[in-house]
C-alpha positions in Angstrom: 139.4 69.2 137.6 141.0 69.9 134.6 145.4 70.1 134.6 146.8 73.5 134.0 147.3 74.6 130.2 151.0 74.8 130.6 150.4 77.0 127.1 148.5 79.4 128.9 145.7 78.9 126.7 142.2 78.9 127.2 141.1 80.4 130.5 144.2 80.0 132.3 147.2 82.7 133.4 149.6 80.2 135.7 151.1 76.8 134.5 152.1 74.2 137.0 154.8 71.3 136.4 157.0 69.1 138.2 160.4 67.5 138.0 161.7 64.3 139.7 165.3 63.9 138.2 168.2 62.8 139.8 170.5 65.6 139.4 169.9 69.5 139.7 170.9 69.7 136.2 168.5 67.6 134.6 165.6 68.6 137.3 166.0 72.6 135.9 166.0 70.7 132.4 163.1 68.7 133.1 161.0 71.7 134.4 162.5 74.2 131.5 161.1 71.5 128.8 157.7 71.7 129.9 157.1 75.1 130.3 156.6 78.0 127.9 159.9 80.1 127.7 158.6 83.4 126.8 156.0 85.6 127.7 156.5 85.0 131.1 156.0 87.5 134.4 157.7 85.2 136.5 158.8 81.5 137.4 158.2 80.2 140.9 160.1 77.0 142.5 160.1 75.1 145.2 162.9 72.7 145.8 163.5 69.6 148.2 166.5 69.8 149.7 167.3 66.7 148.2 168.8 69.1 145.4 171.8 71.1 146.0 169.9 74.4 145.8 173.0 76.3 144.6 173.4 74.0 141.2 169.9 74.0 140.7 169.2 78.0 141.0 172.3 78.7 138.8 170.9 76.2 136.2 167.5 77.2 136.4 168.1 80.2 135.4 169.9 79.7 132.2 166.5 78.1 131.0 164.5 81.8 131.6 166.7 84.5 130.6 163.9 86.7 130.1 162.1 86.2 133.3 163.2 86.4 137.2 162.9 83.1 139.1 162.0 83.3 142.7 161.6 80.3 145.1 162.9 78.5 148.1 163.5 74.5 149.4 161.1 72.8 151.1 160.0 70.7 153.6 158.0 68.7 151.1 156.2 69.5 147.7 152.7 70.2 146.9 152.7 68.7 143.0 150.3 68.7 140.6 149.9 65.3 141.2 149.8 65.7 144.7 152.0 65.8 148.0 155.8 64.8 147.1 158.9 64.6 148.0 162.9 64.8 146.3 161.1 66.9 143.5 161.5 69.7 142.6 157.4 71.9 141.7 157.4 75.0 138.9 155.0 77.8 138.5 155.0 79.8 135.4 153.3 83.1 135.2 152.0 84.9 131.9 152.6 88.4 131.8 149.2 88.8 129.8 148.0 88.2 133.4 150.1 89.5 135.8 152.7 92.4 136.8 155.3 91.2 139.0 157.4 93.1 141.2 159.9 91.5 143.8 162.8 92.8 146.6 164.7 90.8 148.9 165.4 91.4 152.5 169.0 90.6 153.3 170.7 90.0 156.7 167.5 89.1 158.7 169.5 88.7 161.9 169.8 92.3 162.1 166.3 92.8 160.5 165.0 96.3 161.4 161.3 97.4 161.2 161.9 100.6 159.6 163.7 98.6 156.9 161.2 96.3 156.3 158.3 99.1 156.2 160.6 101.3 153.8 161.1 98.0 151.1 157.2 97.3 151.4 156.3 100.9 150.8 158.4 101.0 148.1 157.9 97.8 146.3 154.2 98.7 146.6 154.9 102.4 144.6 157.0 100.1 142.0 154.0 98.3 141.7 151.2 101.2 141.0 154.0 103.5 139.4 152.8 104.8 136.1 150.0 102.3 135.7 147.1 103.3 135.2 145.4 100.2 134.6 147.3 98.5 137.7 144.8 98.7 140.6 146.2 98.0 144.7 142.7 96.3 145.0 143.7 93.7 142.4 146.9 92.6 143.9 148.6 90.5 146.2 151.4 89.2 147.9 153.9 86.4 148.3 156.6 86.4 151.0 159.2 83.0 151.1 161.2 83.2 154.1 164.8 81.6 156.0 162.3 79.0 157.9 165.5 79.2 160.5 165.5 82.8 161.0 163.5 82.9 163.7 162.4 86.6 162.2 159.5 85.8 160.4 156.8 87.9 163.4 159.2 91.1 163.1 159.5 90.8 158.8 155.3 89.9 158.7 154.3 92.9 161.1 156.8 95.4 159.5 155.7 94.3 155.8 152.0 93.9 156.3 152.0 97.6 157.9 153.5 99.3 155.0 151.4 97.3 152.1 147.9 99.2 152.7 145.1 97.4 151.6 147.4 94.5 149.8 147.0 91.1 151.6 149.9 88.8 151.8 150.5 85.5 152.5 153.6 82.9 152.6 155.6 80.0 153.8 159.1 80.1 155.6 161.6 77.9 153.4 162.3 73.9 154.4 164.9 71.6 155.1 162.7 68.2 154.7 163.1 67.7 158.9 166.4 67.9 159.4 165.9 72.0 160.4 169.5 72.6 159.6 169.2 75.5 156.8 167.1 76.6 154.3 167.1 78.7 151.4 165.3 81.2 149.3 166.0 81.8 146.0 166.9 85.7 144.2 169.0 87.2 141.8 170.1 83.6 140.3 171.5 82.6 143.7 170.4 80.9 146.7 170.2 82.8 150.1 170.1 82.2 153.3 169.2 84.9 156.5 166.9 86.4 153.9 163.8 86.8 152.7 161.6 87.9 149.4 158.8 89.8 149.0 157.0 89.6 145.7 153.8 91.6 144.5 151.9 90.8 141.6 149.1 92.6 140.1 146.5 90.5 138.1 143.2 90.9 136.0 142.0 87.5 137.2 140.2 86.6 140.2 142.1 85.7 143.3 141.4 85.0 146.9 143.6 85.0 149.7 142.9 82.3 152.3 143.8 80.4 155.8 142.6 77.1 157.0 142.9 75.0 160.0 141.5 72.2 161.8 141.5 73.2 165.4 139.2 74.7 168.3 140.2 75.9 171.6 139.8 74.1 174.6 139.1 74.8 178.1 143.3 73.9 179.4 145.3 77.2 179.6 148.8 77.1 180.2 151.2 80.3 181.0 154.2 81.0 179.8 156.4 81.5 183.2 160.1 81.0 182.1 161.3 81.5 178.4 164.1 82.1 176.1 162.4 84.9 173.9 165.2 85.3 171.2 165.6 81.5 170.8 161.9 80.5 171.0 162.3 78.2 173.9 160.0 77.8 177.0 161.4 76.5 180.0 158.3 76.9 182.3 154.3 76.5 181.8 152.5 77.3 184.7 155.6 77.6 186.6 156.4 73.8 186.0 158.5 72.1 183.7 157.3 72.9 180.3 157.2 69.8 178.5 155.6 67.9 181.9 153.1 70.7 182.1 151.9 70.4 178.3 152.2 66.8 178.7 149.5 67.1 181.2 147.5 69.6 179.5 147.2 67.5 176.2 146.6 64.2 177.7 150.3 62.3 176.4 153.1 60.5 178.5 156.1 63.1 178.6 158.6 60.9 177.4 156.6 60.3 174.3 156.8 63.8 172.7 158.5 63.7 169.2 157.3 65.5 166.0 153.9 63.4 165.3 152.7 64.3 169.0 153.4 68.0 168.4 151.8 67.5 165.0 148.9 66.3 166.8 148.5 68.6 169.7 149.6 72.2 168.7 148.4 75.0 171.4 146.9 78.2 170.3 146.9 81.8 171.0 144.3 84.6 171.0 145.1 87.4 168.8 142.7 90.0 168.0 139.3 88.0 169.1 140.7 84.8 166.8 142.9 81.7 167.6 146.1 81.0 165.9 148.2 77.7 166.0 152.1 78.1 168.0 153.3 74.5 167.4 156.5 73.2 168.7 160.0 71.8 167.0 161.1 69.3 169.8 161.8 69.0 173.4 165.3 70.0 174.5 167.4 67.7 177.2 166.3 69.8 179.6 162.8 69.3 179.2 162.0 72.8 177.4 159.9 73.1 174.4 161.7 75.3 171.1 158.6 76.2 169.5 158.7 77.5 165.3 156.8 80.5 166.3 157.5 84.0 168.7 156.7 83.1 172.0 156.7 85.2 175.5 156.9 85.3 179.2 153.2 85.9 180.4 151.7 84.7 177.0 148.4 82.4 177.4 148.5 79.0 175.6 145.5 77.0 174.8 145.3 73.5 174.3 143.7 72.7 171.0 141.1 70.5 169.9 141.4 68.9 166.4 138.1 68.8 164.0 138.6 66.7 160.5 141.5 68.0 158.8 139.7 66.7 155.3 136.6 68.3 156.5 138.1 72.1 157.3 140.3 71.8 154.0 137.3 71.2 151.8 135.7 74.3 153.6 138.7 76.5 152.4 138.1 75.1 149.0 134.2 75.9 148.8 134.4 79.2 150.2 137.6 79.9 147.5 134.5 79.0 144.8 131.8 81.1 146.4 134.3 84.1 146.4 135.6 83.8 142.8 134.0 80.7 140.9 136.0 78.4 139.4 139.4 77.8 140.8 142.2 77.0 138.1 144.6 76.5 141.2 145.8 77.0 144.5 149.1 78.2 145.3 149.7 76.5 148.7 152.0 77.3 151.7 151.3 74.2 154.3 153.0 73.6 157.4 154.9 70.2 157.4 153.3 69.5 161.0 150.1 69.1 159.1 151.6 66.4 156.9 152.9 64.8 159.8 149.6 64.8 161.7 148.4 63.3 158.5 150.4 60.8 158.2 149.8 60.0 162.2 145.8 59.5 161.6 146.2 57.9 158.1 144.8 60.3 155.9 148.2 61.4 154.2 146.8 59.4 150.7 142.9 61.2 151.2 144.9 64.7 152.0 147.2 64.0 148.7 144.4 63.2 146.4 142.2 66.0 147.9 145.2 68.7 146.7 145.8 66.9 143.3 142.0 66.8 142.8 142.0 71.0 143.5 145.2 71.8 141.7 147.2 73.1 145.4 151.0 74.1 144.4 153.2 74.8 146.5 155.3 73.3 149.4 155.2 72.2 153.1 156.8 74.6 155.1 158.8 75.6 158.6 155.6 78.4 159.0 153.1 80.0 157.0 152.3 83.8 156.8 148.8 85.2 156.2 149.0 89.2 156.6 150.7 90.2 159.8 150.8 86.7 161.4 153.1 84.4 161.4 151.4 80.5 162.0 151.6 77.0 162.3 149.7 74.3 161.6 147.9 76.0 159.2 147.3 76.0 155.3 147.4 79.5 153.8 147.4 80.9 150.1 145.9 81.9 147.0 143.2 80.7 145.0 143.8 81.6 141.2 140.5 82.2 138.9 140.1 82.0 135.6 140.1 84.2 132.6 136.6 85.3 131.7 135.2 83.5 128.7 
């Protein structure tokens, strides 16, 4: 695939670059030095926790005074040259091809569904207001959210219900593998306990996608005791959760670690389709702490893995069938997919696959797709080219 044109020339409407400097100030300057500085609808940055988020954001907005800068921290970066760490990835969207509006959602610990619906509805109206050439069917949304907030399901459900036919995808901000604090960027500052809804209307073709590599097995587990607020499962099938999970997926209980969970997610059936629910860690008492919402009575199905590479190739093929040539993919990929690839010696293959297909984004603590918050998944938007 050709490299994305950072001058927005030819058939491109999005520019993608990477910085790997030593300090936040140097990284911001390196990003700004590679991107055009005018006629930008938005700059989107995905920043490794290696950099102080407050210092980086304060610096980057000085370089792009005429364009809004949004973004978040990561658990790894999807860069123009493949998978990376300790770097900054940036996307610049041209005004010629995109109209962008955005709104933060603050104080997620006290999030109310009616507030999410109001924000989504108001932002949709703002996107479409007074622009006769703006068409809701040519719009999509991106959601960036604090990856430690445990409010993704409520936020996504509320937003999705308010946007009519506009599709949305996104990712939960990361913190490497520390799982301590994550940050979302808007209004020139780094915020925690917050989310950001971005709506884009574009003249370019696009395709919203979701990809995973798991199918359901015959092994079922019922959540019989749980702390719903903390996403902690204490019992499965009325047995200690870690022991029953280990039996179901066929691994030794005392060997449970992030690589085990990456290779053995569980699935939940919603509306006739299966969605992955991944485990973050096992607590000292044998409880399992999940990345997604859980509930007592929920039926979990042990997953069977298929080829990670083949599943991803299939997603790229479907995108090309939908919109023709793809200039790049804005991607949100679960950190557990990366760990699973590393466990099976596929990291180099996957990184090269993403480089060849122009996947730009970050590794997440969870992915958003429509009204769903999911795990162990690759979601995003394929952006096509301008007609010649």
